[in-house]
Structure formats: structure tokens, C-alpha cells
C-alpha positions as CSV (number, residue, x, y, z in Angstrom):
1,X,85.6,101.7,144.7
2,X,87.8,104.7,143.8
3,X,86.0,107.8,142.5
4,X,85.5,107.8,138.8
5,X,85.8,104.0,138.4
6,X,82.8,102.4,136.6
7,X,82.2,99.3,134.5
8,X,81.8,95.6,135.4
9,X,84.0,93.2,133.5
10,X,84.0,89.4,133.3
11,X,87.2,87.8,132.0
12,X,86.9,84.2,130.6
13,X,90.1,82.3,129.8
14,X,91.4,78.8,130.5
15,X,94.9,80.2,131.2
16,X,95.0,81.2,134.9
17,X,98.1,83.4,134.3
18,X,96.0,85.4,131.8
19,X,93.2,85.7,134.3
20,X,95.6,86.9,137.0
21,X,97.2,89.5,134.7
22,X,93.9,90.8,133.4
23,X,92.5,91.3,136.9
24,X,95.7,93.0,138.0
25,X,95.6,95.4,135.1
26,X,91.8,96.1,134.9
27,X,90.9,96.4,138.6
28,X,92.8,99.8,138.7
29,X,90.4,101.2,136.1
30,X,87.0,99.5,136.5
31,X,84.5,99.1,139.3
32,X,84.4,95.3,139.2
33,X,86.5,92.6,137.5
34,X,85.6,88.9,137.8
35,X,87.4,85.9,136.2
36,X,86.3,82.5,135.1
37,X,88.7,79.6,134.0
38,X,85.8,77.5,132.5
39,X,83.3,78.9,130.0
40,X,80.6,76.5,131.4
41,X,80.4,78.9,134.4
42,X,79.3,81.8,132.2
43,X,75.5,81.4,132.5
44,X,75.7,81.3,136.3
45,X,77.9,84.4,136.4
46,X,75.7,86.4,134.1
47,X,72.7,85.5,136.3
48,X,74.4,86.9,139.4
49,X,75.7,90.2,137.9
50,X,74.9,92.5,135.0
51,X,78.3,92.9,133.3
52,X,79.1,95.7,130.9
53,X,81.9,93.7,129.1
54,X,82.9,90.1,128.7
55,X,86.5,89.5,127.7
56,X,86.3,86.1,126.1
57,X,89.0,83.7,124.9
58,X,88.1,82.0,121.7
59,X,89.7,78.6,122.3
60,X,89.4,76.4,125.4
61,X,90.2,72.9,124.2
62,X,93.9,72.1,124.2
63,X,95.3,72.4,120.7
64,X,92.2,74.1,119.3
65,X,92.9,77.2,117.2
66,X,89.7,77.5,115.1
67,X,87.8,79.8,117.4
68,X,84.6,77.7,117.0
69,X,84.1,77.4,120.8
70,X,84.3,81.1,121.2
71,X,81.8,81.8,118.4
72,X,79.3,79.5,120.1
73,X,79.8,81.2,123.4
74,X,79.3,84.6,121.8
75,X,75.9,83.3,120.6
76,X,75.0,81.9,124.0
77,X,76.0,85.0,125.9
78,X,74.0,87.3,123.7
79,X,71.0,85.0,124.0
80,X,71.2,85.4,127.8
81,X,71.8,89.2,127.7
82,X,71.8,91.0,124.3
83,X,73.1,94.2,126.0
84,X,76.4,92.8,126.9
85,X,79.4,93.8,124.9
86,X,82.0,91.1,124.1
87,X,85.7,91.5,123.4
88,X,87.2,88.4,122.0
89,X,90.9,87.4,122.5
90,X,93.0,84.8,120.9
91,X,96.7,84.1,120.2
92,X,95.7,83.3,116.6
93,X,94.9,86.6,115.0
94,X,93.7,85.6,111.5
95,X,91.7,88.2,109.7
96,X,88.9,85.7,108.8
97,X,88.4,84.9,112.4
98,X,88.2,88.6,113.3
99,X,85.5,89.2,110.7
100,X,83.6,86.1,112.0
101,X,83.5,87.2,115.6
102,X,82.4,90.7,114.7
103,X,79.6,89.4,112.5
104,X,78.6,87.1,115.4
105,X,78.2,90.2,117.6
106,X,81.5,90.9,119.3
107,X,82.4,94.5,119.9
108,X,86.2,94.0,119.4
109,X,88.9,91.5,118.6
110,X,92.3,91.5,120.4
111,X,95.3,89.4,119.7
112,X,97.2,87.8,122.6
113,X,99.4,88.8,124.3
114,X,97.3,91.9,124.3
115,X,98.7,95.3,124.8
116,X,97.3,96.5,128.2
117,X,96.8,100.1,127.1
118,X,94.8,99.0,124.0
119,X,92.7,96.6,126.1
120,X,91.9,99.4,128.7
121,X,91.0,101.9,125.9
122,X,88.8,99.4,124.1
123,X,86.8,98.6,127.3
124,X,86.6,102.3,128.2
125,X,85.3,103.2,124.7
126,X,82.7,100.4,124.9
127,X,81.5,101.5,128.4
128,X,81.4,105.2,127.4
129,X,79.3,104.4,124.3
130,X,77.2,101.5,125.7
131,X,74.0,103.2,124.7
132,X,75.0,103.2,121.1
133,X,74.7,100.2,118.8
134,X,77.7,97.9,118.4
135,X,76.0,95.3,116.4
136,X,73.9,95.0,113.2
137,X,74.4,98.6,112.0
138,X,74.0,98.9,108.2
139,X,76.7,100.4,106.1
140,X,76.0,104.0,105.4
141,X,76.5,105.9,102.2
142,X,79.0,108.2,103.9
143,X,82.7,108.0,103.1
144,X,84.7,105.7,105.4
145,X,86.3,108.4,107.4
146,X,83.9,109.1,110.3
147,X,83.1,112.5,108.9
148,X,86.7,113.6,108.3
149,X,87.6,115.2,105.1
150,X,90.8,115.1,103.1
151,X,92.5,113.4,100.2
152,X,92.5,110.0,102.0
153,X,88.8,109.5,102.3
154,X,87.1,106.6,100.4
155,X,84.1,107.8,98.4
156,X,81.9,105.5,96.5
157,X,78.3,104.3,96.1
158,X,79.2,101.1,94.3
159,X,77.7,98.0,95.9
160,X,81.1,96.2,95.6
161,X,82.8,99.1,97.4
162,X,80.0,99.1,100.0
163,X,80.9,95.6,100.9
164,X,84.6,96.5,101.1
165,X,83.9,99.5,103.3
166,X,81.7,97.3,105.5
167,X,84.6,94.8,106.0
168,X,87.0,97.7,106.7
169,X,84.6,99.1,109.3
170,X,84.3,95.7,110.9
171,X,88.1,95.0,111.0
172,X,89.5,98.5,111.7
173,X,88.7,98.7,115.5
174,X,90.4,95.3,116.1
175,X,94.1,94.6,116.4
176,X,94.1,91.8,113.8
177,X,96.9,91.8,111.2
178,X,95.6,92.3,107.7
179,X,96.6,91.2,104.2
180,X,95.2,93.4,101.3
181,X,95.1,91.9,97.9
182,X,94.6,93.8,94.6
183,X,96.1,94.8,91.3
184,X,98.2,98.0,91.0
185,X,96.1,101.1,91.3
186,X,93.2,99.6,93.1
187,X,93.7,101.6,96.3
188,X,95.5,99.2,98.7
189,X,97.4,102.0,100.4
190,X,94.2,103.9,100.8
191,X,92.5,100.9,102.5
192,X,95.5,100.5,104.8
193,X,95.4,104.2,105.8
194,X,91.7,103.9,106.4
195,X,92.2,100.9,108.7
196,X,94.8,102.8,110.7
197,X,92.8,106.0,110.9
198,X,89.7,104.1,112.4
199,X,91.8,102.0,114.8
200,X,92.7,102.4,118.4
201,X,96.2,103.1,117.1
202,X,95.2,106.2,115.1
203,X,97.1,108.6,117.3
204,X,100.3,106.6,116.8
205,X,102.6,106.3,113.8
206,X,101.6,104.9,110.4
207,X,104.8,103.7,108.7
208,X,104.6,102.8,105.0
209,X,107.4,100.6,103.6
210,X,107.5,99.9,99.9
211,X,109.3,96.5,100.0
212,X,109.8,96.5,96.2
213,X,112.2,99.5,96.6
214,X,114.4,97.9,99.2
215,X,117.3,95.7,98.0
216,X,117.5,92.4,99.8
217,X,121.0,93.3,101.1
218,X,119.5,96.3,103.0
219,X,116.3,94.5,104.1
220,X,117.3,93.7,107.7
221,X,118.9,97.1,108.3
222,X,115.8,98.9,107.0
223,X,113.2,96.8,108.8
224,X,115.0,96.0,112.1
225,X,117.7,98.7,112.3
226,X,121.4,98.4,113.0
227,X,124.1,99.5,115.4
228,X,127.1,101.6,114.6
229,X,129.7,99.6,112.8
230,X,127.4,96.7,111.9
231,X,128.6,96.9,108.3
232,X,130.9,99.1,106.3
233,X,128.5,102.1,105.8
234,X,126.9,101.9,109.3
235,X,128.4,105.1,110.7
236,X,125.7,105.6,113.3
237,X,123.0,103.7,115.1
238,X,119.7,103.5,113.2
239,X,116.2,102.6,114.3
240,X,114.4,100.2,112.0
241,X,110.8,100.5,110.6
242,X,109.4,98.1,113.1
243,X,110.6,100.2,116.0
244,X,109.5,103.4,114.3
245,X,106.0,102.0,114.0
246,X,105.8,100.6,117.6
247,X,102.5,101.5,119.1
248,X,101.0,102.1,115.7
249,X,100.7,100.5,112.3
250,X,103.3,99.1,110.0
251,X,102.2,98.9,106.3
252,X,104.4,96.6,104.2
253,X,103.5,97.3,100.6
254,X,104.2,94.7,97.9
255,X,105.2,92.0,100.4
256,X,104.8,89.4,97.7
257,X,108.0,90.6,96.1
258,X,110.0,89.4,99.1
259,X,111.8,86.0,99.0
260,X,110.4,83.4,101.4
261,X,113.4,83.6,103.8
262,X,112.8,87.3,104.2
263,X,109.1,86.8,104.7
264,X,110.0,84.3,107.4
265,X,112.1,86.9,109.2
266,X,109.0,89.2,109.2
267,X,106.8,86.4,110.5
268,X,109.3,85.8,113.4
269,X,109.3,89.5,114.3
270,X,105.5,89.6,114.4
271,X,105.1,86.4,116.3
272,X,107.8,87.3,118.9
273,X,106.9,91.0,119.0
274,X,110.6,91.9,119.0
275,X,113.4,92.7,116.6
276,X,117.1,92.5,116.9
277,X,119.2,95.3,115.3
278,X,122.0,94.2,113.1
279,X,125.3,94.2,115.0
280,X,123.6,93.5,118.4
281,X,122.4,90.5,120.3
282,X,119.8,92.4,122.3
283,X,116.2,92.0,121.2
284,X,113.9,95.1,121.3
285,X,110.2,94.7,122.1
286,X,107.9,96.2,119.5
287,X,104.1,96.6,119.3
288,X,102.8,96.9,115.8
289,X,99.7,96.1,113.9
290,X,100.9,94.7,110.6
291,X,99.0,95.5,107.4
292,X,100.5,93.9,104.3
293,X,99.6,94.3,100.6
294,X,100.4,92.6,97.4
295,X,99.4,92.7,93.7
296,X,99.9,88.9,93.4
297,X,96.9,86.7,93.1
298,X,96.0,84.5,96.1
299,X,97.2,80.9,96.0
300,X,94.5,78.4,95.0
301,X,93.0,76.3,97.8
302,X,94.8,73.1,98.5
């Protein structure tokens, strides 16, 4: 073991390529990294070693995307050893699932393919603070800004706002994409900035885009960038908002104003984690956490 390395990590995933990559990345930073391709082997492994962190996939059955298997394993792992910290991973980063795993006792929620730097920082933070509570803490009456002061803090003692702050505190440290719903003037931008400020991306850019102010003809140029000569007024190469926000948070305000075809273009960029500037055929890799907001009411179930 190299000097300064500490922490014992167990990685559980049915994808052997993920296990290989995780071990390759993590063994440089931590004392011990073990892998399992079947969750049924977890109890045996926990009996043989006292792990600091379990990196747990949420879906093991082919075609499953609900995360129910992972939620059950969170419960079983914490029954065996309540001191273990669990980081869950999934390719299906829905915000409801992120909230569920955190309420079940997970310390973090990462979307696959995970960013290796964010993964390492998340594990290091957990190990450095392993004597502090990660689960079951009650929401305090303090503003949601970790003691920071300034015009962006959220200050309220309303029971409704307390529940909102609790949700923000649960979701902020994860890498899950978020949709914020609310009428004009209810503080959607304030909530988005709070999520960014309390995330692992807080030292990276927060890019706010008001989609209601961008004409559809300029949408791709603004969001994805363009090369010189891509259209009549394109006199120089320009980086789009996705690239500007890479490593940090992209806040798309009033996303409900976009036509469905343009919303589909954003979805493609988020899923593929890449954009292609207008006038080129070369995709550019981007790493953004997407926070969207709209004043439109949610669609009814069904």
C-alpha cells in the first residue's frame, strides 16, 4: 500500500467491464478495492472485511430499470453493518430514484457512466467524514447554504419550505438530473443555485440559460456552439452552453417553452454526453449535471 492511501471499497455490479474500470481507477487512491459481479455474494464479503464504502449498482436483472433490487440490497447491507456507507450507481438517473435511495440510507447517488473524478471525490469525502452521520439527520432551521451568507441563501421556517429544503439537501450531493416545477416568482432559480452550490460540482461553472429568450433559429448555435462559416453571421467559432458548463451545472430555465423536437435534441445530448457544433461532424464530449425548470403544470398521470 502506498503512503497516504486509506479506505476499503467494495464494488458490486453485474457488468464486468464496469468492475474492471472501477478497480483500475480506484486502486490508485484507496487501500483496498474488491469487486463482485453478483449481489448474492455481498453478505459473505462483508463478513470477511470491514469495508468503508460499497459502490452498488441498482439493477441486476436484465431489462430492469426500477432500482428495486438495489433498494433491497441497501436495506440488507445496512442490517449487516449500519456503519457502511453506500454509493449507488445506475444508468437511469431519475430524480425520484435518487430521493428513494438516499431515504433508504445511501450516502450518494451517481449516474453511469460515472465521471471518475466525481466518483473519487465522493468516496474520499465519505471516508474523511466517516465519523459523521450520513443518514437520518433532521432538517435544521438554518438556511440551506452550509453557513454561507449572501443574496442566494434560502431562509424560511415554513413547514412547506422545510420539506423542500430537506429534498434539496438530499439531492444536492448526487449527480442526478433535476426538474424544478413552479409558477413564476417561486424561486426556481434560487433552488437550482442551491443545488449547484451544495454539489460536488460547486467549484465548476453554473451556466444559466433562459430558453424563453432564445429564438428557435438560434437554439442549436447557443446550446451546442458553431464553427466559423456555419451560417451567414458565424464569423468565428463559438463554444455552446453545454461545453461552457462541462464539469459543472447547466440550468435550463423555462424548458417547457421549447418545442418537442428541440427538447429531443437536449435529451440526446444528455444521454450521449456529447454535442456537435453546427458546421462540424465532430462530436465533443461534455460532462454536465442538468437542472431544468418550467412554470408549466405537470402532466396528469396516465
